[in-house]
C-alpha positions in Angstrom: -152.5 140.4 -247.0 -149.3 141.0 -245.1 -149.7 137.9 -242.9 -150.3 135.7 -246.0 -147.3 137.0 -247.9 -144.9 137.1 -245.0 -145.8 134.1 -242.9 -145.2 130.8 -244.6 -146.8 128.6 -242.0 -149.9 130.9 -241.8 -150.2 130.6 -245.6 -150.1 126.8 -245.6 -152.5 126.4 -242.7 -154.9 129.1 -244.1 -155.1 127.3 -247.4 -155.8 124.0 -245.6 -158.5 125.6 -243.6 -160.1 127.0 -246.8 -160.3 123.4 -248.2 -161.7 122.0 -244.9 -164.3 124.8 -244.7 -165.3 124.1 -248.3 -166.0 120.5 -247.3 -168.1 121.6 -244.4 -170.1 123.9 -246.6 -170.7 121.1 -249.1 -172.1 119.0 -246.3 -174.4 121.9 -245.2 -176.1 121.7 -248.5 -175.8 117.9 -249.3 -177.2 116.5 -246.0 -180.3 118.8 -245.8 -181.0 118.2 -249.5 -180.8 114.4 -249.1 -183.2 114.5 -246.1 -185.7 116.8 -247.8 -185.7 114.8 -251.1 -186.2 111.5 -249.1 -188.9 112.9 -246.8 -190.4 116.0 -248.4 -190.5 117.5 -244.9 -189.0 120.7 -243.7 -189.4 119.5 -240.1 -187.2 116.5 -240.9 -184.5 118.9 -242.1 -185.0 120.8 -238.9 -184.4 117.7 -236.9 -181.1 117.2 -238.7 -180.0 120.6 -237.4 -181.2 119.7 -233.9 -179.1 116.6 -234.0 -176.0 118.6 -234.9 -176.7 121.1 -232.1 -176.8 118.3 -229.5 -173.3 117.2 -230.4 -172.0 120.8 -230.5 -173.4 121.6 -227.0 -171.6 118.5 -225.6 -168.2 118.9 -227.2 -167.5 122.5 -228.1 -166.2 123.5 -224.7 -164.1 120.3 -224.2 -162.7 121.0 -227.7 -161.5 124.4 -226.5 -159.9 122.8 -223.5 -158.1 120.2 -225.7 -156.9 123.0 -228.0 -155.2 124.7 -225.0 -153.8 121.6 -223.4 -152.9 119.2 -226.3 -150.8 119.4 -229.4 -152.9 121.2 -231.9 -151.2 119.5 -234.9 -152.3 116.1 -233.7 -155.9 117.3 -233.1 -156.1 118.6 -236.6 -154.7 115.5 -238.3 -157.0 113.1 -236.3 -160.2 115.1 -236.7 -159.8 115.8 -240.4 -159.2 112.1 -241.0 -162.3 111.3 -239.0 -164.4 113.8 -241.0 -163.2 112.3 -244.3 -164.1 108.8 -243.1 -167.6 109.6 -242.0 -168.2 111.6 -245.1 -167.2 108.5 -247.1 -169.9 106.6 -245.1 -172.5 109.2 -246.2 -171.3 108.7 -249.8 -171.8 105.0 -249.5 -175.2 105.4 -248.0 -176.4 107.8 -250.7 -175.7 105.2 -253.4 -178.0 102.7 -251.8 -181.8 103.7 -251.7 -182.3 101.1 -249.0 -180.0 102.9 -246.5 -182.2 103.9 -243.6 -182.6 107.7 -242.9 -181.3 107.4 -239.4 -177.8 106.8 -240.7 -177.7 110.4 -242.1 -178.7 111.7 -238.7 -176.0 109.6 -237.0 -173.3 110.8 -239.4 -174.5 114.4 -239.0 -174.1 114.0 -235.2 -170.6 112.5 -235.4 -169.4 115.0 -238.0 -170.7 118.0 -236.0 -169.0 116.6 -232.9 -165.7 116.2 -234.7 -166.0 119.8 -236.1 -166.7 121.0 -232.5 -163.4 119.5 -231.4 -161.4 120.6 -234.5 -162.6 124.2 -234.8 -160.9 125.6 -231.6 -157.6 124.0 -232.5 -157.8 125.3 -236.1 -158.4 128.9 -235.0 -156.0 128.8 -232.1 -153.2 127.4 -234.3 -153.9 129.9 -237.1 -153.8 133.0 -234.9 -150.9 131.8 -232.7 -148.4 131.4 -235.6 -148.6 135.0 -236.7 -147.0 138.0 -234.9 -149.2 140.3 -232.9 -148.5 143.1 -235.4 -150.1 141.0 -238.2 -153.0 139.7 -236.1 -155.6 142.1 -237.6 -154.4 141.2 -241.1 -154.7 137.5 -240.3 -158.3 138.0 -238.9 -159.5 139.8 -242.0 -157.8 137.2 -244.3 -159.3 134.3 -242.4 -162.8 135.8 -242.8 -162.1 136.3 -246.6 -160.9 132.7 -246.9 -163.9 131.4 -245.1 -166.2 133.2 -247.4 -164.3 132.0 -250.5 -165.0 128.5 -249.2 -168.6 129.4 -248.5 -169.0 130.5 -252.2 -167.2 127.5 -253.7 -168.6 124.8 -251.4 -172.4 125.3 -251.9 -172.0 126.2 -255.6 -169.9 123.1 -256.4 -172.2 121.0 -254.2 -175.3 122.2 -255.9 -173.8 121.7 -259.4 -172.5 118.2 -258.5 -175.8 117.1 -257.0 -177.8 118.4 -260.0 -175.5 116.9 -262.6 -173.8 113.8 -261.2 -175.6 113.1 -257.9 -175.1 113.2 -254.1 -172.2 110.8 -254.0 -170.1 113.3 -256.0 -170.8 116.0 -253.5 -169.8 113.8 -250.6 -166.6 112.7 -252.4 -165.6 116.4 -252.8 -166.3 117.1 -249.1 -164.2 114.0 -248.0 -161.2 115.1 -250.1 -161.5 118.7 -248.8 -161.2 117.6 -245.2 -158.0 115.7 -245.9 -156.3 118.9 -247.2 -156.2 120.4 -243.7 -154.8 117.3 -242.2 -151.9 117.4 -244.7 -151.4 121.2 -244.1 -151.1 120.6 -240.4 -148.3 118.1 -241.0 -146.5 120.6 -243.2 -146.3 123.4 -240.5 -142.7 124.0 -239.4 -143.6 125.8 -236.1 -144.6 124.0 -233.0 -148.3 123.8 -232.5 -148.0 122.6 -228.9 -150.5 124.2 -226.5 -149.2 126.7 -224.0 -151.0 125.2 -221.0 -150.2 121.6 -221.4 -150.4 120.7 -217.7 -153.8 122.2 -217.0 -156.7 119.9 -216.1 -159.4 119.8 -218.7 -162.2 120.7 -216.3 -160.3 123.7 -214.9 -159.4 124.8 -218.4 -163.1 124.9 -219.4 -164.1 126.7 -216.2 -161.4 129.4 -216.7 -162.6 129.9 -220.3 -166.3 130.4 -219.3 -165.3 132.7 -216.4 -163.2 134.8 -218.7 -166.0 135.3 -221.2 -168.5 136.0 -218.4 -166.3 138.7 -216.9 -165.5 140.3 -220.2 -168.7 142.1 -221.3 -167.4 143.1 -224.7 -166.5 139.6 -225.7 -169.7 138.2 -224.2 -171.9 140.7 -225.9 -170.5 140.0 -229.4 -171.3 136.3 -228.8 -174.8 136.9 -227.5 -175.6 139.3 -230.5 -174.3 136.7 -233.0 -176.4 134.0 -231.4 -179.5 136.2 -231.5 -179.0 137.1 -235.1 -178.4 133.5 -236.2 -181.2 132.0 -234.1 -183.9 134.1 -235.8 -182.3 135.2 -239.1 -180.5 132.2 -240.6 -183.2 130.0 -242.1 -180.9 127.7 -244.2 -183.0 124.7 -243.4 -185.8 126.2 -245.4 -183.6 126.7 -248.5 -184.4 123.2 -249.9 -188.2 123.9 -249.6 -187.7 127.4 -251.1 -185.6 126.1 -254.0 -187.8 123.1 -254.9 -191.3 124.2 -253.9 -191.4 128.0 -253.9 -189.0 129.2 -256.6 -188.9 125.9 -258.5 -185.2 126.1 -259.3 -184.0 122.6 -258.3 -180.7 121.6 -256.8 -178.6 124.1 -258.7 -180.9 126.9 -257.4 -180.4 125.6 -253.9 -176.7 126.0 -254.4 -177.2 129.5 -255.6 -179.3 130.4 -252.5 -176.5 129.3 -250.2 -173.8 130.8 -252.4 -175.6 134.2 -252.7 -174.9 134.8 -249.0 -171.3 133.8 -249.5 -170.8 135.9 -252.7 -172.0 139.0 -250.9 -169.8 138.1 -248.0 -166.8 137.5 -250.2 -167.1 140.9 -251.9 -167.4 142.6 -248.5 -164.5 140.6 -247.1 -162.2 141.6 -249.9 -163.0 145.2 -249.0 -162.9 144.6 -245.2 -159.3 145.7 -244.5 -160.2 149.2 -243.3 -162.8 147.7 -240.9 -160.1 146.3 -238.6 -158.8 149.9 -238.1 -162.3 151.2 -237.4 -162.5 152.8 -233.9 -166.1 152.3 -232.9 -166.3 148.5 -233.7 -169.1 147.8 -231.3 -171.4 150.3 -233.0 -170.4 148.9 -236.3 -171.3 145.3 -235.2 -174.7 146.4 -234.0 -175.6 148.3 -237.2 -174.4 145.4 -239.4 -176.4 142.7 -237.5 -179.5 144.9 -237.8 -178.8 145.2 -241.6 -178.5 141.4 -241.8 -182.0 140.9 -240.2 -183.5 143.6 -242.5 -182.1 141.9 -245.6 -183.3 138.5 -244.5 -186.9 139.8 -244.0 -186.8 141.4 -247.5 -185.6 138.1 -248.9 -188.6 136.4 -247.4 -190.9 138.9 -249.1 -189.2 138.5 -252.5 -190.7 135.1 -253.4 -192.0 136.5 -256.6 -188.5 137.0 -258.0 -185.6 134.6 -257.6 -183.0 137.1 -258.8 -184.2 139.7 -256.3 -184.2 137.2 -253.6 -180.6 136.4 -254.4 -179.7 140.1 -254.2 -181.2 140.4 -250.7 -179.2 137.3 -249.6 -176.0 138.8 -251.0 -176.7 142.0 -249.1 -177.3 139.9 -245.9 -174.0 138.1 -246.6 -172.1 141.3 -246.9 -173.4 142.6 -243.6 -172.7 139.3 -241.9 -169.1 139.1 -242.9 -168.4 142.8 -242.1 -169.9 142.1 -238.6 -167.8 138.9 -238.4 -164.6 140.8 -239.1 -165.4 143.4 -236.5 -166.4 140.7 -233.9 -163.2 138.7 -234.6 -161.1 141.8 -234.3 -162.7 142.7 -231.0 -162.3 139.2 -229.6 -158.9 138.3 -230.9 -157.4 141.6 -229.8 -158.8 141.3 -226.4 -158.0 137.7 -225.3 -154.6 136.5 -224.2 -152.8 133.7 -226.2 -153.2 131.1 -223.4 -157.0 131.5 -223.5 -157.4 131.6 -227.2 -158.5 128.0 -227.7 -161.1 128.1 -224.9 -162.6 131.4 -225.9 -162.6 130.3 -229.5 -164.5 127.1 -228.5 -167.2 129.2 -226.8 -167.4 131.5 -229.8 -167.5 128.5 -232.1 -170.3 127.0 -230.1 -172.3 130.1 -230.3 -171.6 130.7 -234.0 -172.3 127.1 -235.0 -175.1 126.2 -232.6 -177.0 129.4 -233.3 -177.6 128.7 -237.0 -178.6 125.1 -236.3 -181.1 126.1 -233.6 -182.3 128.7 -236.0 -182.8 126.0 -238.6 -185.0 124.1 -236.2 -186.9 127.3 -235.1 -187.5 128.3 -238.8 -188.9 124.8 -239.7 -191.2 124.7 -236.7 -192.6 128.2 -237.5 -192.9 127.2 -241.2 -194.8 124.1 -240.2 -197.4 126.2 -238.3 -197.6 129.0 -240.8 -195.7 129.1 -244.1 -192.1 129.1 -245.4 -192.1 132.8 -246.4 -193.7 133.9 -243.1 -191.1 132.0 -241.2 -188.3 133.8 -243.1 -189.8 137.3 -242.7 -190.7 137.0 -239.1 -187.2 135.7 -238.3 -185.6 138.7 -240.0 -187.8 141.1 -238.0 -187.0 139.3 -234.7 -183.3 139.4 -235.6 -183.4 143.2 -235.8 -185.3 143.5 -232.5 -183.0 141.1 -230.8 -179.9 142.9 -232.0 -181.2 146.2 -230.5 -182.1 144.5 -227.2 -178.6 143.1 -226.9 -177.0 146.5 -227.6 -179.2 148.0 -224.9 -178.3 145.2 -222.4 -174.5 145.5 -223.0 -173.6 149.2 -223.2 -169.9 148.2 -223.0 -170.2 147.0 -226.6 -171.4 150.4 -227.9 -168.6 152.0 -225.9 -165.9 149.8 -227.3 -163.2 152.1 -228.8 -164.3 155.1 -226.8 -163.3 153.5 -223.5 -161.0 150.5 -224.0 -161.1 149.7 -220.3 -164.4 147.9 -221.0 -162.6 145.1 -222.8 -160.8 143.8 -219.9 -162.2 141.5 -217.2 
């Protein structure tokens, strides 16, 4: 908490990011819910995720280059205003039953693209305005703040959808995005990039080269992608809530929030993790725990409370792994590469779950929803172990710090 107490600008920007993340989390429950209710198809929900992946793949790396070459304050203000505007369009469409479904897909594409541009600037700005001594504190606090938003967003979204309707959820998301834009305007420190004269293409190439030549950083990204690809079946949550558990929209909010509640509890207790010596081993064990908990969740279709418990355990493992990953990455990369490396990390962390959504819906279509969840959890564990074997530098991190440098 030292960074939050002592750094005024960090405090303002962190609070703004909590609000913006809450808006994103509301959309992650509202858009799939709308598509599933209108179509009754898990595959249609999977297509929504695939649309978002397409925009992320195209703009995440350029977003990192922009974060390292343009004024980050301007990026934050413009992107958050755009996110609010397109969310208002979703609100308007949800009030009219005649609105074609393709408008939801289009809005999802544009929103994901805007987030891909905004995310590197957000993280680069946040971790640049704190001193090096408080970086680990800032990393842990950022993870805790994200999980707080992940608890409040889906829970409030589910409650609003179930009691008032989809327009109310979209209104909350739009207002949340504007908070970060205002916070960026209130920052006193300069948020100008440190490599303003660098060409965008060269900036992207340097970022990719850095990650490729830094095995510890690359391995954490590959492991995260593997875990999210197979073990993050959020696209199946509407079908699970409405058709398997029969708990409706509020129950859908609880499914998403259960992961975040476990993560929030773990993040509050995550301070000692940043001082952990063998962080690479810890990341590997925690991702395997995530996959195991997801598989058990898929087997617990007979009990909604038990299913929520397994999701909470998965969330706790996920955030602990995220804290260790962020500590490894942020303590390794230089400041002038922060935006570009963050953009690659953001691409992996965001595209992985969306591709995982599509994979889960396809498997569910050929088999069943529970089978898709269970098999995904098992593949997550096996994939985690395979990545650890392929990147021995990750397991050695802390024993031999020379493995962290390119």
